[in-house]
N, C-alpha and C positions, 0 to 999 in steps of 0.2 A: 213515343216520339213519332211525329208524322213522317211517313215514308217519302215525302216530297222535299225533305231537307237536302241542302247542298253540302257536299263534303269535299274538302281538298286534301291531297296527300303530298307529302314532302319527304324525300329520302336523302340522307347524307351518308357518304361512305361507300361501302363495298358492294359488289354485285349480289352478294348474299342478301343484303338489306333490300336491294331492288326486288328480288324475288319475293321476299316476305311482304313488302309494302304492296306489291301487286296482288298477292293473295288476300291481304286485308281489304284492299279496295274491292275485290270481287265479292267479298262477304257483304259489304255495304250495297253494291250494285244489285246483287241477287235478292236483296230485301227492299228494293224499290227506291233506294237513295240515289241522288243525282250527283255524278262526279263533276266537280267544279271545272269550269273553263278558266283560262288565264284572265285575271282581273275581276273574277266574280267575288262578291262578298259571300263568305261561307257561313254555314250554320255550325259546322264541325271542321276542325283542322287537325289532321293526324300527322305527327312528325316522327319519323323513324331515324334515330340519332346514331352518330358515330362517336367514338372516343379514342381513336388510335393516336391522336396527338392533342396537345393543348389547344392548337388552332381549331381542331374539329369541335371541341367543346365550345369555343368562342363563337364559331359559325352557328352552332345550334342555338345558343342564347340569343344571338342577333336575329336569327330566323323566327324564333318564338315571339320576340318583341315586335318584329315587323308584321307578323300575322295578326297579333292582337290589335295592332294599330289599324290594319286593313279591315279586320272583321271583329270589332270590339265586343260584339254579343256572342261570338262563336264559342262553343265548347272546345277547349284546347287539350288534346291528348298527346303525350310524349312517351315514346317507347324506345327500345334499342339499347346500345351499349352504354351511352352516357346516362340514360335513365336507370340502367342496372347499377352502374358504379357510383353515381352521385344523385340519388333520387331526391334528397332533401334540397340540394342546390337548385334543382329544377323547380321543385315545389315552391321554393321561396320567390320565384318570379311571379309577380302579381298578374293574375289572369289565367294561369295554368290550372286546369280542372282535374286532370288525371295523369299520373306518372306510373307507368307500368313496365316492370323489368322484363328481361328476356324470357323468364320461365312462364310468364303469363301473357306473352305477346299474342298467342292465339285466342285469348279471351277479350282482346281489346274491343272488338265490335260489340259484344254483349255488355261490357262494362260501361262504355261511353254512351250507348243508346239507352241504358238504364238511368242515366243522369238526366233529371228533368229540368234542371236549371243550374246556372253558375252558382258556386258556393265554396265551401271548404274543399281544398285539394285532397283527392283520394290517392293514396300511394299503395301500389302492390309490388313488393320487392322481396328478395330473399338473399341469403349468403351464396357465395359462388359454389360451395360444395353441395348446395341444394338445387343447383341448376341441372335438372334431369329430364325435363320435357323436350320433345322434338316438335317444332312447328313446321310441318311439311308445307312446302311452298314452291311455286314457280311463277315466273313473270309472264304477263300477256300485255298486249298493246302494240309492241313492235311487230310489224307484219311479217318479218322474216326470221327473227331470232328470239329465243326464249332462254332465260336463265333458270336452271333446275337445281334446287338445293338437294344435295345427296348426303351431307354430313354437317355436323355442328360441333363446336367446342374444340379444345386443343389440350393435349397432355404435356406439351414440350416445355412450357415455362421458360422461354428465353428471357434473359435478364432485363430487357428493356420493354417488355410487352405486357399489356393489361388484358389481352384477349382471354387467357384462361380464367381470369376473375370475372370478366364480363359475359363470357359464353359458357363457362364450365368445362367439364371433361369431354373428350371426344366421344361422339355417339352418332347413331344413324338409325334410319328405318330400313326395312328389308329391301332387297333387290326387286322382289315382286311388286311392292308398293311403289317403288321409284319407276319401274317399267310402266306401271299403270298410269302414273302421272305423265310420263313421256308420251304415252299413247293419247292422252287427252290433248297434249300440246300438238301432236300430229293431226288430230281431228280438227283442230282450230286452223290448220293450214300453214303453220310455221314450219319452215324447212330446216332450220338450224337450232341446235340446243347446245348451250354452254353449261357444262356440269360444274357446279360450284359448291364450296363449303369453306369452313374456316381452315381446315387441314385436309383437303379433299382426298389426297392419297392415303390417308389414315382410315378410310372407310372400312367398316366391317367389325369394329370392336364390340359393338353391342348385339350383333346378329350372327357372329361367327361365320361371316362371309368374307370375301376378299375383293379388293379393288379391281383386280383383273376380271373377276367373275361379273362385277357390276358393268364393266365396259362391254363384255360379251353379251350380257343381257340387254343392254341398251342398243347395241348394234342390230339386234333382231327386230327393233321396233319399226314397223312399216310406216312409210310416209315421211319419216325424218331422213333427210338426205345427208346431213352433216352433224357431227358432234365435235366440240372442242373442250379440252380440259382447261379450266380457267387458271389454275395455279397448282403447282405440285412441288413439294419439298424435294431437294436433290437426293436425299437418302431414300426417298420413296419412289423415285423414278427408276424402277428396276429394269433389268434386261427383259423381263417378261412383258412389261408395259411397253417398252420401246419396240420389241419385236411385234407385238400385237398391233400397235399403231402403224408400223411400217407396212403391214399386210392388209390393214383394214380398208374397206371400201368407203367407210363413213367417217372414221376418226381422222381429223385433219393433221397435216404435218406442222404442228404449232404447239409449242410448250412455253408456259410462263413459269420461270424457276427463280425463286428468291435466293440471292447469294448474301446480300446485306453488307458484306465487306470482302475485299480481295486481300486482306491481311490475316494470316493465321493467328496472330496475337489478338486482334480485335474479335475474330470469330470465337476464340476461346473466352474472351470477356463477355461476349454476347450469349454464350452457352448454346451456340449452334452445334449441330450434330454431324459436322463434316469439316474437312480442311479444303484449302484451295486445290490441293492435289486431287482429292477425291471428287471435288466439283468438276475439275477439268476432265477427269476420266469419264464422268457421266456425260459431259458435253460431247466428248469425242465418241462415246458409244452411240449417242443419238445421231450425230452426223455420219457415223459409219453405216448406219442403217437407213437413214432418211436424208437423202442428199439435199433436198430443197427445203429443209425445215426452217421455220421461223422460230427464233429463240428470243424471248423477252426476259429481262432480268431485273429484279428489284435490288436497289442499293440504298443503304443508309449512310450518310456522311456526318461527321462531327460527333461520333460516339465518344464518350469519355475515354481518354487514353489514346485517341487517334491523333498522333502528331503528324507533321508533314511527311514523315517517313512512311507511316502506315497508309496515309492517303495516296502517296505516290505508288505504293505497292498495289493498292486497289486500282488506281488509274491504269497502271501498266498491265495488270492482270486482265482487266476488261478489254484493253486494246489488243491484248494477245489472243483472247478467246473469241473476240469479234461477235458478240450477240447482235441481233438485228435491231434491238431496241433496249433502252434503259429507262426504268421508272425510278427516279431519284428522289429521296426524301432527306430532309435534314433531321437529325436526331431530336426527339422531343422528350423532355423529362416527364415521366408519368409517376404520380404518387403511388407508393406501395410496391414499386418494382425495385429489385436489387440495384440496378444501374444508377438510380438516383443518388446513391451514396458513393459512387465510384469517383476516384480522383482523376485529374486531367481533363477538366471541363474545357470544351471548345466554345469560343465566343460565337454569337449568332452571326456576326459579320464574317467570321472565317468560315462558318458552315455555309453561309450563302455563297461565298466565293467558290467553295468546293462543289456545291450544287451546280453553279454556273459552268464550271469546268467539265463536269460529267454530262451536263445537258448539251454542251457543245460537242463532246465526244459522241453522244447519242446521235446527234444530227449527222455526224460524219459516218458513223457505223451504219445508220439506216440508209443513207444515200448509197453507200458502198453495197449494201445488201440488195436494194431494189435495182441498182444499175446492172446487176448480173442477169436480170430477166428481161431487159430490153430486147425486142424482136423475138420473144418466145410467146407461145400460146398457153393460156391457162383458163381455168373455169372460175367464174365469179358468181356469187349470189347477189343479185341486184336489189337495192333497197328503194323505198318510195320517195326519198328526199329529192328535191329538185333545186338546182342553183345555177343560174346563168345558162339555162338550157341543157344542163348536164345532169346525169344521174350517177349514183355511186354504188360500189359493191366491193366485196373482199374476195380475193383469190383463196385457193386452198391454204396457201402459206401466208395469209393475212396481209397481203399487199392491197392497199386501197386503190381502186381504179375508178376512172371516170370515163363515161361514154355519152354520146348524145342521148337526151331523154326520150324514152319510148315507154308509155304507160303499160304496154303489153309485156314488157320485160320485168315488171316489178314482181319480186318474190320468185324469179325464175333463175335457174342455173344456166349461164350462157358462156359459150366459148368466146374468148376475146384474144386479140393480139396486143401485147404490151408495146406501145410505140415510143413513149418518151417519159423519162423520169423528171418530175416537176420539182421546183424548189421547196414546195410545202410537204414533200414526202409522199405525194400521191403519184400515180402513173396514169398518163393519158393512154387510152386503149381504143381499139376499134372492134366493133361487134363482128363476129364471124357467123355464129349460129346458136340456136338453142342447144344446150348440151344434151339434155334428154328429158 
């Protein structure tokens, strides 16, 4: 296949998918392929799919058909969790040439470039218990921030979740290998790394290492100024991790912690590994050590059995613990999961109402969080985007700030004074100096 071919890349879903797509894209670019610009007719289209909800599946099917219409002669390759769980469903879409499950994701470049023309769809898939490979990856392209994959798979098997079937058991590569990748990121000039995985805090199962040792190893990487932990289960947010973060010069005061429900009854039905009491204890432990911490929380509403009583418990619990941000999802039935057979289904209309209520609460909580920092000084890593003469960046504790655009400040850590909380959740700030 000619190395002048144009390839487009499309990612649905989580940060882990973004890191994997970026690595696949580098394989093409390193072999002379040209990455498509917006609106280009492509010779190859690569889609990295998500299947966390039924809507994610629909989005993927819609995207595939859209790409086939835009580039009717392109070779179409679909990978990711939807491709792993329902390969035949994707293969049945006319125009798809390659469906490749998560175990073979690292072979996508080789397999699609070996196809000389469109024809019968090739499928590479396996059962979930055979998902044992680890596709090491990290994202590039963003001038300031990279996503670094440190772990894959999950052993928890919550009653609503297909991820253990789509990604397999928890596994990882060694700290030394991950540190080497972080060093490559630093060499490319990116100042911040977000460490990501399916169950990030469960790192170490396959190498007999620990998550805290991973954090210590990454902190030693020269050239990286900041690290963030993308998401961590509450039962894995240990005192040791909290203490390390509180004293670290590089790991930021920012945790994203899924709770999914503020009702102990629903947490039990979900097969989560904590109660509201133990969750609150972890939140208090974090705040006791890190006073300015940003806490983001995932919540699912409309889970089977969640009556208005349980929803109110969730609402009131979240209002009590006051996270800085809520990421709210309506429950989505997933074939093959235990929850699909649970009684007490909640209508989509009622789920949407509950999503709206928690989204409104999120706006209130976030406004309350950022208002505490008006007239304070913080350090922000500035990004390259420009809008209405302003540039944007994030403080240590993940407050989005805007200052007048200055190209010399792109990818620089700058000290700013937070002046005014805006209605869109951002903070107007004034530039003080380069931080270091």
